[in-house]
C-alpha positions, 0 to 999 in steps of 0.5 A: 123882090120877093113875091109879086104883089098883084092879084092872082093870075089865072090861065087865059084862053088863047095865051101861052100859060106857063106854070113854073116850079122849083124843087122845094128847099128843106128847112134844115139850114140856109140854102147854099149856092148849089141849092140856089143855082140848082133850083130857085135861081134857074127857075126865076130866070125862066119865069122872068124870061116868060114875063119878058116875052109876054107869056102868062106865067106864074112861079111857085115855090116854098119850103119843104117842112115835113119829114126826118130832116126837120125832126133831126134839125129840131133835135140838134137845136133843142126845139120843136119841128114847128119852131125849126120850120118857122125859123128857117122859112123866114131865113130862106125867104130873106135870102131869096128876097135878097137874090131878087127871086120873083116868086108869085107865091113862096109858101110852105108845106106845113099848112092845112092846105097841104094836108087837104090836098095830100089826103085827097090824092091819097084817097083817090089812089086808095079807091083806085086800088093802086096802094097795098099794105106790106110788112117791112123790116125796119131799124129800131133804136132801143136807146131812143125807143123809136123806129129810125126813118131814113135820115135818122140813120147813117152807115156805109154805102153798100155799093161796090166802089163807093163804100162812103161811110156817112151814107144816109138811110135813103140815099148815098150823098157821094154816089147818088144811089137810092137806098133802103135803110136796111141796106146800109152796112154798119148802121148807126142811129144819128141821135145816139150813135148806137147800133139799131136792130131790125123790127117788123112794121107795116107800111103802105106802098104805091104800086108803080109796076101797075102804073108802068104803061101809063107812065111810060106813055107819058115819059115817051111823049113829054120827054120829046115835046118838052125837050127834057135835058139829057141827064133827066132822060138818062136817070129816068131810063135807068129807073125804067130799065132796072124795073119799077118797084112798089115804093113805100109812101108812109113813115113812122114819124110824128111830124108830117101829113097824117095818113087818113086810114084807121090802120095807119093813124100813127104814121105820116106820109113819106116826105117824097110822096107829099113834098111834090104835092106841095107845089099844088097846095102852095098854088091853092094858097095863091088862088082858090082857083088852083085847079085852073092851073093844075087840072088844065093840061090842054091850056097850061105848060108845067116847067120844073127845075131841080138838082139831079138827085131829085129827078126820079121823084119828078119824072117817075114818082110824082107823075105816077101819083097823079096818073093813079088818081084818074084825074085830069092833072097838068103833068110836067112838060119840061124838066131842067136839071142841074148837076152839082156845083162844087166848092173850091176843093169839095162838095157843097153840103147843107147837112155838113155846113160846107160851102158858101151859104145865102147868108154868107153871100149877103155878108160879103157886100158883093152886089146881088147882080154879081152873084146871080151872074157868076152862078148862072155863067157857072150853071152846071147844066151838063156836068159838075162845075166848080165855084172858086173865089178866083173865078168869081173875081175874073168873071166880075172884073173881066166880063161884067166890069170890063165888057158890059159895064164899060160899054154902057158907061162909055155910051151914056157918059159920052151922051151926057157930056155938055154940048161941044164935048157930047150931047148934053144928055139929049138923044140925038136924031139919026135920020139916015141910020139905015144907010150907015154901013157899020150901023147896018152891019151891027143891026143885022148882028143884033137881029141874029143874036136876039133870035138865037137868044130866044131859041136858047131860052125857049129850050131852057138853055139858060147859060147859052142865053146869057152867053148870047146876050153878053156877046152883044155887049162885046159887039157894042164895044167893037162897034164903038171902037171901029166907028171911032166916035170920038173922032166923028164927033169932031169931023162928022157930027151926023155919023156920030149921032147915028153911032151914039143913038144906035149904041143907046138903043143897044144899051136898052136891048141889053137891059131887056135881054139881061133882065132875067139874069141880073134884074138889078142891073137892068133897073139901074140901066133904065134909071140912067136912061131915065125910063120906067123899067116896068114899061120898058122890059119887054121882048114881046112879038105882039108889041113888035119888040123883036122886030124893033131890035133890028133897028136899034136907032129907033128904040129911044126917041130923039130929044129924050133926056137921059139920067145921070150915068154912073159906073155899074160895077166895081173891081174886086181886088185880089186882097179881098178875094184872099180874105173871103177865101179864108173867111169861108174855108171849112164848114160852118162849125169850123168858122164858128169855132174860129170866130169864137177862138179869135174872140177869146184870144182878143179878150185874153190880149185885152186883159194882158194889155198894160194901159198905164205905161203908155208904150205901144203894144206890138200887134200879135200876128194871127195865123191868117197873117203868117205865111202858110206853108207850101202845099203838097203838089197834087199828083199828075192826073188827067183830070187836071186838064180842062179839055172842053168841047169848043166851036170855032166861030171864025178862023183866019190866017195869022196876019204875021205868020204864014203857018198859023191860024187865028181862031175865035172859039166858043168854049161855053164862056161869056166871050169866045177865046182867041186861039192860035194854031199851027195847022195851016199846012195840014187843014184848009181854011174852009175846013176850020170854019164852024166846026166842033173841036176839043180845046185844052183851056187851062194852059198858060196863055202864050203870045204867038207872033204878036197875038195871045193864044188863050187855049189849044186845039187838040189834033192827032198826027201820024208818026212822021208828022206829015199828016195832022187831023183835028180831034172831033167830038160827036156832032151832038156834043154840047159846047162848053161841056168838059171832056171826061175820062171814065174812071177818073174824077177830079177838078182841073187846075185853074191854070197849069203851072208850066214849071210842073210839066203837067201837060208834057207828062200827060201828053205822051199818053194821048193818042188815037187807037186802032179804031180811031178813038181819041184816048188817054192810055186806053181810056177814051175822051168822052162826052155826053154824046159819045167818044171823040175820034179822028178821021183816019190817023190810027195810033197817032199822037195827040197834042 
């Protein structure tokens, strides 16, 4: 979609004016999937939601082009920093256009506007005496004859328990600790790999301690008003607790915004001083009236999206910079922060070229709506999440194809059937819909779902909003099954007309609710409905859209002719998944080397091929075709269990077993899981309703008296098994978050192999302690809101 090609929007008095930014991506590589979900895609979903609701919203982003990262990449590619910026800005733009990111302005920081705004803010800070000049010891490379800025350095992280040997000079990528270059152990110049020496130089510092009172007042107010995510609050409070320190804002580089001061004319601004100012300068490229957005806190709300490593720069550094000017800036109201999206067995890394990158995604031929959906269902909101090709396949085949696509296609295909079999593509009338019991029940569910969707999205709980929208598709499928419309068509035409007109209305509602997440899906649905998308995509209170959703049979008028129904999704085959996994294994450099080796091998074989004898040549088996050797079984660790916070939506007695309950449990996925538990003797049915539980999600599904159970609820029992209690998370724990064990790190198995007895081996060490805390050995089962407990069974066994 790219930029919105309309006249620049300005704040409108009396309307809700929303300014949205996402962290500016560096121009040192294509963006990988972790970058995309952490920043631009999440912000795009919220921007689209704001437009859906009729808010006056703009979405600003661009490439971060100054600093050491760019200089380093230019050295690698043997070109100038400007050439690197031009190349990667265009490549980023291409990827984001493919992903349907709806920027109002996608700009860049290497512009005259950036220099003007950045230097103006600096002058205000200088005039207000918030800047000081200090000597610094900095590493100097005698071989390269230059001071080494943070990202031109690598070394060993000084943190106890980390000791990562490729930490950068500004931050350890492994443990996240912010560093000064001189803190690195065994430092080395990234360009020549030689050991640098320490030399004196002078730099300018922003005196954060002097701005602390204003900053703390802002944080205390906005973290509540803006419902900051817990990870943002924790990181910010850690900075404040440790004590604010003066932060250097200049660097010994050439590529950057020049410092407008006689004593520092050979230096540029540190990228984390000028990069957030890029939001402002890019807005000034969008409209000359940019101050109406950025100096208008009474009428504008600022929402910012980023990964967790960017938090302190947006909650401490940038607000301090703006407060220090003494001007009336629009400060951030709400911050949405993601943890890391990991790739198969490790971390995504732009620097090391590990993971799936934007250009890779485009080459897979898997449609954009599938990628957007997968990334958003897997958005790492409260803890790190894992990208796997198997999970992508499961989400596409089981959720998009079998649930959502099946519902829409089933409804529209039946309407499109010729008269005598269907409705000849004409929406039937349904005058008595409100008195139809099944339809009335569905309409009440839709009303509640839409309210819950709005509540989640207003709080920027995007994954929850998507889950609620997708569950409506499940309600639609259940409505069709229960109505048995194919029988009604022959036996009760008026009732069938009610069901089909209502179902078509629900298709319309789904297209609206899902537009922020998978816009290309919504466009195609409206095409099949024969309706113009831009006029239909709306959920405005002023237009009565929310109220109308409670009467789905009224949404599309009787007599309207729909378009041609087509399948919306295609199955992703296992063979193709294996090809993709192999294709994107290793780093980008590894892949290039494999491709070059394969090309050379093919060329060599062609040279050896004898054409004259007419005999068929036997194909040579490639390494990919030959059977791989079995991998070593990983050690049995508690991290292999996928224990999540679940919420029991509904519990009922098993129809064929007196001792079993059947529960529907929300574990943070698009659809709740069906779980069968043998708890009837111990826990009354009313106590099983609407409560948080700990759920083991990666046991192999098992059929229990005719019903397949897809997980297990954890419970504690006393020594003689006469008393059983559920393991209870804290009431404020987040549904779907993974239970962790401090000191243990690692990703869970997709499905535990029953033959390896992983669960059976670990279960013997799960117990409740004397303080009623649920533990593995002596490590508590921990959530973002605290530890999990039992009510009264001490020293009990948990299973």
